[in-house]
Steps between C-alpha positions, in 0.01 A plus 500: 500500500700198615815637332448830681482320836812297418685819402394668824626202702827510307542873574430442869761222512759725331424783742519262797839371379638854470370585845656190650836573333483860627433380855795260479727778372388731781564229758848432360584872496383534862721207603799657325438832678470328838822305439684822408367674813626213715839508325536875553393465863760229554772713337402798716511287814847371412622854426360614835688221677825599327453863602424404859831311523706821504395807699537841334838578656637164384366570151696824484817325618445222245439755224823685580692172509366397160575844355856475630542154346366631170753784506784257577403269213448781250819686592 
């Protein structure tokens, strides 16, 4: 009987170790997801700031100017 109790305790310890490792892995994955969300949010904010620098009409003028320069360099 004593061996049976020892084996049961051993199984519980193994299960507890797996559970603890699983919780740590979940926590690490959640931190990675949150970091990626913050990174994407920061990139989106910077892109928004760049777009706000030039109004639409200025963007069209800039696009035409760049297209003209590309034609000059390729021709």
